[in-house]
Steps between C-alpha positions, in 0.01 A plus 500: 500500500784273393728601202421171316138565545525861348700362209233227444229761512677725258574219252134363517366843465721584200400185326126529576484876407696458172286223385195698614619812319557295181150364529351838552709651212384226274129540577507872479701503176251245362210724600660800368554351151150361512367851549720620221355236258161582615561871448638432134193282426271784629700769308476287185119462517456868554733569192304274283188685575687838420628337178134405406384852567792643293406273207127598513601876485736416215226335319271785564742760365590289203130473397370843577797718366549601160846667472590642841555244779505600872672234704310379793612579851392357843529611861604160643784412258705608207564323172671477180461335156758336258486392135562159374866557506479593863578864431329756727200683348389703798555488877391654815733284712732648754779261389621391169444130429738318245408136569147377423586135530349439851121527546537626865790652686614747758724801426597737787184584688266420215350184352431429133286293291547429123217393280471423121243681304286342221395668279767774504306806634668826393778279363588359834590128535601528871380692797657545833335635822684626794391563873666587840594177655331430832771486766540206741452614851543180677879504547508726808215301643694185433814634671305617801331170522832309470662702779203425736507136418872479562475693825223255630701213374816620685299537829315162479804314379718634790244364754458171315876442489540576872205259571670232290838557675346489848581139559869555401511807728352287785756227446786743506384657814476147659848439379631817659313414822656159497849648454439749782388210729798282388749780550368564854545125591842478347655778705549328834627149400749664256639743756524212764666261257765754382564631859554154624741408230711815574532401859617142435865430572603375157851403614364217701303352206646226296511511118165325443321723758654801339369418154144443643527840675613663177202353315267625778646845478484503122142394513420750781664783311300410195172516685621829680560664162165384374336656831686825437358506136152434622536791759639739236222397252221551754627804666679676218245765457406543863840592653694801402849467379780593752745623246856557593854505337589124473829336443390267230823312496481411869129390461584289195779322666266423798231353276754290321631366826117436593455278177845347505368184674228454234755555229747238671225241517473507122884536465455837329811711454427874595722719285490844671633830376365775723626857493535633850308790643217516251219707653129537401223677688218259579315286762725238646244234528378552133860499376567171678180357351605610147843344537361180655246430232756539217756290689258227605344473150854451357587231763154336467491469134857427416641148488749321735878570473448818300622855535300814593672828420406801719640840398451828678620839347437847580163512322402145423458150645486198288446132586582238233410128543545177303143400555220366270426851363179650366339562169407852379121437567592403859708804548207714385267370778753440772392799710140362526404403866484120561658439163710181510686341209638194679242316723770276630653782695367644819345835559179686420631687189508836673880562494517722173169668598680618811815602299264700263338699774836590649678597191193708408509686816875591472512554125740202450529366149490116455627304200453124463707302248418137492552194270343168543729230645786755526411743781366835602660843564324761710634840504383799711610849422440818688 
Protein backbone atom coordinates (compact mmCIF):
# COMPACT_ATOMS: atom_id res chain seq x y z
CA UNK A 1 0.00 0.00 0.00
CA UNK A 2 1.36 3.41 -0.99
CA UNK A 3 2.13 5.99 1.69
CA UNK A 4 -0.22 8.53 0.07
CA UNK A 5 -2.96 5.90 0.03
CA UNK A 6 -2.45 5.20 3.74
CA UNK A 7 -2.60 8.91 4.51
CA UNK A 8 -5.79 9.31 2.49
CA UNK A 9 -7.41 6.36 4.25
CA UNK A 10 -6.40 7.80 7.62
CA UNK A 11 -7.75 11.29 6.86
CA UNK A 12 -11.03 10.03 5.40
CA UNK A 13 -11.53 7.61 8.29
CA UNK A 14 -10.78 10.34 10.83
CA UNK A 15 -13.28 12.72 9.22
CA UNK A 16 -15.93 10.02 8.77
CA UNK A 17 -15.56 8.62 12.27
CA UNK A 18 -15.51 12.03 13.95
CA UNK A 19 -18.72 13.06 12.19
CA UNK A 20 -20.30 9.68 12.93
CA UNK A 21 -19.25 9.88 16.58
CA UNK A 22 -20.72 13.38 16.82
CA UNK A 23 -23.99 12.13 15.32
CA UNK A 24 -24.12 9.12 17.65
CA UNK A 25 -23.35 11.31 20.68
CA UNK A 26 -26.08 13.76 19.69
CA UNK A 27 -28.66 10.99 19.18
CA UNK A 28 -27.78 9.18 22.40
CA UNK A 29 -27.72 12.41 24.42
CA UNK A 30 -31.12 13.36 23.00
CA UNK A 31 -32.49 9.94 23.90
CA UNK A 32 -30.98 10.11 27.39
CA UNK A 33 -32.50 13.50 28.16
CA UNK A 34 -35.80 12.36 26.67
CA UNK A 35 -35.83 9.42 29.08
CA UNK A 36 -34.97 11.80 31.90
CA UNK A 37 -37.94 14.03 31.04
CA UNK A 38 -40.14 10.94 30.76
CA UNK A 39 -38.99 9.80 34.20
CA UNK A 40 -39.66 13.23 35.70
CA UNK A 41 -43.17 13.24 34.25
CA UNK A 42 -43.83 9.73 35.60
CA UNK A 43 -42.38 10.66 39.00
CA UNK A 44 -44.55 13.77 39.10
CA UNK A 45 -47.72 11.81 38.39
CA UNK A 46 -46.92 9.28 41.12
CA UNK A 47 -46.20 12.05 43.63
CA UNK A 48 -49.47 13.77 42.77
CA UNK A 49 -51.29 10.56 43.66
CA UNK A 50 -49.33 10.34 46.93
CA UNK A 51 -50.15 13.98 47.66
CA UNK A 52 -53.87 13.28 47.14
CA UNK A 53 -53.64 10.27 49.46
CA UNK A 54 -51.95 12.44 52.11
CA UNK A 55 -54.64 15.11 51.76
CA UNK A 56 -57.39 12.52 52.25
CA UNK A 57 -55.71 11.21 55.41
CA UNK A 58 -55.25 14.73 56.75
CA UNK A 59 -58.94 15.43 56.15
CA UNK A 60 -59.88 12.21 57.93
CA UNK A 61 -57.68 13.01 60.93
CA UNK A 62 -58.94 16.60 61.02
CA UNK A 63 -62.61 15.57 61.06
CA UNK A 64 -62.37 12.52 63.37
CA UNK A 65 -59.96 13.68 66.05
CA UNK A 66 -60.88 15.82 69.02
CA UNK A 67 -57.75 16.99 70.75
CA UNK A 68 -55.04 14.43 70.04
CA UNK A 69 -53.85 14.10 66.44
CA UNK A 70 -51.86 11.21 65.03
CA UNK A 71 -49.97 12.24 61.89
CA UNK A 72 -50.62 9.83 59.01
CA UNK A 73 -47.76 7.67 57.73
CA UNK A 74 -47.40 5.68 54.50
CA UNK A 75 -45.24 2.78 53.33
CA UNK A 76 -44.55 4.19 49.83
CA UNK A 77 -43.58 7.72 50.67
CA UNK A 78 -42.84 10.23 53.43
CA UNK A 79 -44.38 13.63 53.96
CA UNK A 80 -44.44 16.94 55.82
CA UNK A 81 -46.90 19.79 56.40
CA UNK A 82 -46.28 23.53 56.70
CA UNK A 83 -48.39 26.45 57.87
CA UNK A 84 -49.39 29.54 55.89
CA UNK A 85 -46.00 31.12 56.63
CA UNK A 86 -44.24 28.01 55.29
CA UNK A 87 -43.04 27.03 58.74
CA UNK A 88 -42.74 23.32 59.46
CA UNK A 89 -45.56 21.78 61.49
CA UNK A 90 -44.61 18.11 61.27
CA UNK A 91 -42.32 15.99 59.06
CA UNK A 92 -41.32 12.39 58.43
CA UNK A 93 -38.94 13.41 55.60
CA UNK A 94 -35.34 12.22 55.42
CA UNK A 95 -34.13 15.67 54.34
CA UNK A 96 -34.96 19.14 55.58
CA UNK A 97 -36.68 21.21 52.89
CA UNK A 98 -36.41 24.98 53.15
CA UNK A 99 -37.75 26.05 49.76
CA UNK A 100 -41.38 25.37 48.83
CA UNK A 101 -41.47 27.57 45.73
CA UNK A 102 -41.20 24.68 43.25
CA UNK A 103 -44.07 22.24 42.76
CA UNK A 104 -41.81 19.38 41.74
CA UNK A 105 -38.07 18.90 42.15
CA UNK A 106 -35.25 16.44 42.80
CA UNK A 107 -32.87 16.62 45.72
CA UNK A 108 -30.20 14.02 46.23
CA UNK A 109 -31.67 10.60 45.51
CA UNK A 110 -35.25 11.69 46.31
CA UNK A 111 -38.06 13.40 44.40
CA UNK A 112 -40.47 15.87 45.98
CA UNK A 113 -43.89 17.32 45.24
CA UNK A 114 -45.36 20.42 46.96
CA UNK A 115 -49.12 20.97 47.12
CA UNK A 116 -51.34 23.71 48.60
CA UNK A 117 -54.03 22.62 51.08
CA UNK A 118 -57.48 24.23 51.24
CA UNK A 119 -59.01 24.27 53.73
CA UNK A 120 -56.09 24.19 56.15
CA UNK A 121 -56.31 20.70 57.63
CA UNK A 122 -54.57 20.54 61.02
CA UNK A 123 -53.44 24.11 60.43
CA UNK A 124 -51.45 23.09 57.35
CA UNK A 125 -51.43 25.28 54.25
CA UNK A 126 -48.81 23.24 52.34
CA UNK A 127 -47.91 19.58 52.11
CA UNK A 128 -44.86 17.95 50.64
CA UNK A 129 -44.38 14.29 49.77
CA UNK A 130 -41.07 12.51 49.31
CA UNK A 131 -40.16 9.26 47.57
CA UNK A 132 -36.99 7.53 46.47
CA UNK A 133 -36.14 8.60 42.93
CA UNK A 134 -36.24 5.85 40.34
CA UNK A 135 -32.72 5.55 38.87
CA UNK A 136 -32.09 5.82 35.12
CA UNK A 137 -30.45 2.56 34.10
CA UNK A 138 -30.01 3.32 30.41
CA UNK A 139 -26.61 5.07 30.56
CA UNK A 140 -24.52 1.87 30.62
CA UNK A 141 -26.66 0.38 27.88
CA UNK A 142 -26.15 3.50 25.77
CA UNK A 143 -22.37 3.37 26.24
CA UNK A 144 -22.23 -0.30 25.24
CA UNK A 145 -24.48 0.36 22.24
CA UNK A 146 -22.31 3.31 21.20
CA UNK A 147 -19.13 1.19 21.36
CA UNK A 148 -20.74 -1.51 19.23
CA UNK A 149 -21.95 1.03 16.67
CA UNK A 150 -18.54 2.74 16.51
CA UNK A 151 -16.74 -0.60 16.08
CA UNK A 152 -19.05 -1.62 13.25
CA UNK A 153 -18.65 1.85 11.71
CA UNK A 154 -14.84 1.61 11.81
CA UNK A 155 -14.84 -1.79 10.12
CA UNK A 156 -17.37 -0.91 7.43
CA UNK A 157 -15.88 2.55 6.75
CA UNK A 158 -12.39 1.05 6.36
CA UNK A 159 -13.58 -1.31 3.63
CA UNK A 160 -15.67 1.44 2.02
CA UNK A 161 -12.70 3.80 1.89
CA UNK A 162 -10.50 1.08 0.39
CA UNK A 163 -13.19 0.40 -2.20
CA UNK A 164 -13.46 4.09 -3.08
CA UNK A 165 -9.66 4.42 -3.35
CA UNK A 166 -9.29 1.33 -5.54
CA UNK A 167 -9.25 3.35 -8.82
CA UNK A 168 -6.51 5.59 -7.38
CA UNK A 169 -4.52 2.56 -6.26
CA UNK A 170 -4.87 0.96 -9.70
CA UNK A 171 -3.72 4.15 -11.43
CA UNK A 172 -0.67 4.39 -9.19
CA UNK A 173 0.23 0.80 -10.01
CA UNK A 174 -0.17 1.52 -13.72
CA UNK A 175 2.11 4.53 -13.31
CA UNK A 176 4.73 2.45 -11.51
CA UNK A 177 4.53 -0.23 -14.20
CA UNK A 178 4.94 2.45 -16.85
CA UNK A 179 8.01 3.81 -15.06
CA UNK A 180 9.50 0.31 -14.82
CA UNK A 181 9.03 -0.30 -18.54
CA UNK A 182 10.33 3.17 -19.42
CA UNK A 183 13.37 2.66 -17.21
CA UNK A 184 14.15 -0.63 -18.88
CA UNK A 185 13.91 0.92 -22.35
CA UNK A 186 16.09 3.92 -21.40
CA UNK A 187 19.08 1.95 -20.17
CA UNK A 188 20.57 0.73 -23.45
CA UNK A 189 20.32 3.95 -25.54
CA UNK A 190 21.63 6.13 -22.71
CA UNK A 191 24.62 3.87 -22.15
CA UNK A 192 25.33 3.77 -25.87
CA UNK A 193 25.16 7.56 -26.30
CA UNK A 194 27.41 8.32 -23.35
CA UNK A 195 29.90 5.62 -24.27
CA UNK A 196 30.20 6.87 -27.85
CA UNK A 197 30.61 10.50 -26.75
CA UNK A 198 33.52 9.49 -24.54
CA UNK A 199 35.25 7.69 -27.45
CA UNK A 200 35.06 10.71 -29.77
CA UNK A 201 38.25 12.59 -30.53
CA UNK A 202 37.18 16.04 -29.42
CA UNK A 203 40.46 17.63 -30.55
CA UNK A 204 39.57 17.04 -34.17
CA UNK A 205 36.16 18.74 -33.84
CA UNK A 206 35.60 22.34 -34.80
CA UNK A 207 33.98 24.81 -32.40
CA UNK A 208 30.49 24.38 -33.86
CA UNK A 209 30.65 20.59 -33.62
CA UNK A 210 32.07 20.86 -30.11
CA UNK A 211 29.05 22.91 -28.97
CA UNK A 212 26.71 20.35 -30.49
CA UNK A 213 28.52 17.50 -28.74
CA UNK A 214 28.38 19.39 -25.44
CA UNK A 215 24.61 19.84 -25.81
CA UNK A 216 24.24 16.14 -26.61
CA UNK A 217 26.34 15.23 -23.59
CA UNK A 218 24.32 17.56 -21.34
CA UNK A 219 21.03 16.10 -22.54
CA UNK A 220 22.35 12.55 -22.19
CA UNK A 221 23.61 13.32 -18.69
CA UNK A 222 20.17 14.63 -17.74
CA UNK A 223 18.48 11.49 -19.06
CA UNK A 224 21.08 9.32 -17.33
CA UNK A 225 20.44 11.08 -14.04
CA UNK A 226 16.69 10.56 -14.47
CA UNK A 227 17.33 6.89 -15.24
CA UNK A 228 19.37 6.49 -12.06
CA UNK A 229 16.55 8.14 -10.07
CA UNK A 230 14.00 5.74 -11.51
CA UNK A 231 16.18 2.73 -10.70
CA UNK A 232 16.68 4.01 -7.15
CA UNK A 233 12.94 4.63 -6.75
CA UNK A 234 11.92 1.20 -8.01
CA UNK A 235 14.64 -0.87 -6.36
CA UNK A 236 15.30 1.09 -3.18
CA UNK A 237 13.48 -1.38 -0.92
CA UNK A 238 14.58 -4.49 -2.84
CA UNK A 239 18.38 -4.11 -2.73
CA UNK A 240 20.27 -4.15 0.54
CA UNK A 241 22.63 -1.23 1.19
CA UNK A 242 26.37 -1.91 0.81
CA UNK A 243 27.58 0.47 3.48
CA UNK A 244 31.22 1.45 3.62
CA UNK A 245 33.38 4.34 4.85
CA UNK A 246 33.05 6.89 2.04
CA UNK A 247 35.15 9.94 1.33
CA UNK A 248 32.29 12.41 0.89
CA UNK A 249 34.67 15.13 -0.29
CA UNK A 250 35.85 13.07 -3.26
CA UNK A 251 32.35 11.92 -4.20
CA UNK A 252 31.00 15.50 -4.06
CA UNK A 253 33.81 16.74 -6.33
CA UNK A 254 33.01 13.93 -8.77
CA UNK A 255 29.29 14.79 -8.81
CA UNK A 256 30.04 18.48 -9.29
CA UNK A 257 32.24 17.60 -12.27
CA UNK A 258 29.40 15.41 -13.57
CA UNK A 259 26.97 18.37 -13.47
CA UNK A 260 29.47 21.02 -14.56
CA UNK A 261 28.44 20.78 -18.21
CA UNK A 262 24.75 21.36 -17.34
CA UNK A 263 25.80 24.33 -15.19
CA UNK A 264 27.97 25.76 -17.98
CA UNK A 265 25.08 25.63 -20.45
CA UNK A 266 23.09 27.99 -18.15
CA UNK A 267 26.26 30.01 -17.37
CA UNK A 268 25.90 29.16 -13.68
CA UNK A 269 28.85 29.93 -11.44
CA UNK A 270 29.53 27.06 -9.02
CA UNK A 271 31.06 28.53 -5.88
CA UNK A 272 32.54 25.53 -4.07
CA UNK A 273 33.94 25.28 -0.55
CA UNK A 274 34.65 21.61 0.21
CA UNK A 275 36.51 20.46 3.29
CA UNK A 276 38.93 17.65 2.47
CA UNK A 277 38.61 14.08 3.77
CA UNK A 278 35.10 14.17 5.16
CA UNK A 279 34.01 10.57 5.80
CA UNK A 280 30.58 9.02 6.25
CA UNK A 281 29.48 5.39 6.45
CA UNK A 282 26.84 4.74 3.77
CA UNK A 283 26.03 3.07 0.46
CA UNK A 284 27.96 4.74 -2.38
CA UNK A 285 25.18 4.62 -4.96
CA UNK A 286 22.63 6.07 -2.55
CA UNK A 287 25.06 8.79 -1.50
CA UNK A 288 25.54 9.73 -5.15
CA UNK A 289 21.78 9.77 -5.70
CA UNK A 290 21.37 12.03 -2.68
CA UNK A 291 23.95 14.51 -3.94
CA UNK A 292 22.79 14.31 -7.55
CA UNK A 293 19.18 15.16 -6.70
CA UNK A 294 20.11 18.15 -4.58
CA UNK A 295 22.58 19.47 -7.17
CA UNK A 296 20.35 18.80 -10.18
CA UNK A 297 17.40 20.55 -8.53
CA UNK A 298 19.58 23.57 -7.78
CA UNK A 299 20.76 23.72 -11.40
CA UNK A 300 17.33 22.99 -12.87
CA UNK A 301 15.38 25.60 -10.91
CA UNK A 302 17.90 28.44 -10.82
CA UNK A 303 18.14 31.07 -13.51
CA UNK A 304 20.85 31.72 -16.04
CA UNK A 305 24.02 33.59 -15.05
CA UNK A 306 23.46 33.00 -11.34
CA UNK A 307 25.57 31.46 -8.58
CA UNK A 308 25.17 28.17 -6.73
CA UNK A 309 27.13 27.83 -3.50
CA UNK A 310 28.14 24.34 -2.39
CA UNK A 311 29.67 24.04 1.08
CA UNK A 312 30.85 20.83 2.75
CA UNK A 313 31.99 20.80 6.37
CA UNK A 314 32.78 17.92 8.69
CA UNK A 315 29.13 17.29 9.57
CA UNK A 316 27.06 19.22 7.01
CA UNK A 317 26.46 19.77 3.31
CA UNK A 318 24.61 22.86 2.09
CA UNK A 319 23.58 23.91 -1.43
CA UNK A 320 22.34 27.46 -1.95
CA UNK A 321 20.88 28.56 -5.29
CA UNK A 322 19.41 31.82 -6.63
CA UNK A 323 16.36 30.22 -8.19
CA UNK A 324 12.62 30.89 -8.09
CA UNK A 325 12.26 29.55 -4.54
CA UNK A 326 9.29 27.88 -2.85
CA UNK A 327 6.46 28.86 -0.54
CA UNK A 328 6.10 27.32 2.92
CA UNK A 329 3.13 25.27 1.70
CA UNK A 330 5.25 23.83 -1.10
CA UNK A 331 8.08 22.99 1.31
CA UNK A 332 5.55 21.13 3.49
CA UNK A 333 4.61 18.80 0.60
CA UNK A 334 7.96 18.59 -1.15
CA UNK A 335 8.66 14.97 -0.15
CA UNK A 336 5.46 13.63 -1.72
CA UNK A 337 6.16 11.31 -4.61
CA UNK A 338 5.30 12.76 -8.08
CA UNK A 339 4.91 16.22 -6.52
CA UNK A 340 5.94 18.91 -9.03
CA UNK A 341 5.71 22.67 -8.47
CA UNK A 342 6.96 23.81 -11.88
CA UNK A 343 5.42 21.93 -14.80
CA UNK A 344 7.70 23.72 -17.26
CA UNK A 345 10.68 21.74 -15.96
CA UNK A 346 11.25 18.09 -16.77
CA UNK A 347 11.20 15.13 -14.44
CA UNK A 348 8.64 12.98 -12.65
CA UNK A 349 8.66 14.80 -9.32
CA UNK A 350 10.47 11.94 -7.55
CA UNK A 351 13.75 13.65 -6.58
CA UNK A 352 12.83 14.72 -3.06
CA UNK A 353 11.00 11.45 -2.47
CA UNK A 354 14.31 9.68 -3.11
CA UNK A 355 16.14 12.19 -0.91
CA UNK A 356 13.68 11.51 1.94
CA UNK A 357 14.08 7.73 1.74
CA UNK A 358 17.90 8.00 1.85
CA UNK A 359 18.17 10.52 4.68
CA UNK A 360 15.68 8.50 6.74
CA UNK A 361 17.77 5.37 6.25
CA UNK A 362 20.97 7.05 7.47
CA UNK A 363 19.42 9.36 10.08
CA UNK A 364 20.46 12.48 8.18
CA UNK A 365 18.60 15.68 9.04
CA UNK A 366 17.46 18.02 6.29
CA UNK A 367 16.58 21.69 6.52
CA UNK A 368 15.05 23.60 3.61
CA UNK A 369 15.04 27.40 3.64
CA UNK A 370 13.41 29.10 0.69
CA UNK A 371 12.00 32.44 -0.36
CA UNK A 372 10.03 33.07 -3.53
CA UNK A 373 12.04 34.70 -6.34
CA UNK A 374 15.19 34.70 -4.18
CA UNK A 375 16.36 31.12 -3.92
CA UNK A 376 16.56 27.96 -1.85
CA UNK A 377 19.09 26.60 0.60
CA UNK A 378 19.14 22.86 1.36
CA UNK A 379 21.26 21.73 4.31
CA UNK A 380 22.02 18.13 5.29
CA UNK A 381 23.51 17.46 8.74
CA UNK A 382 24.70 14.19 10.24
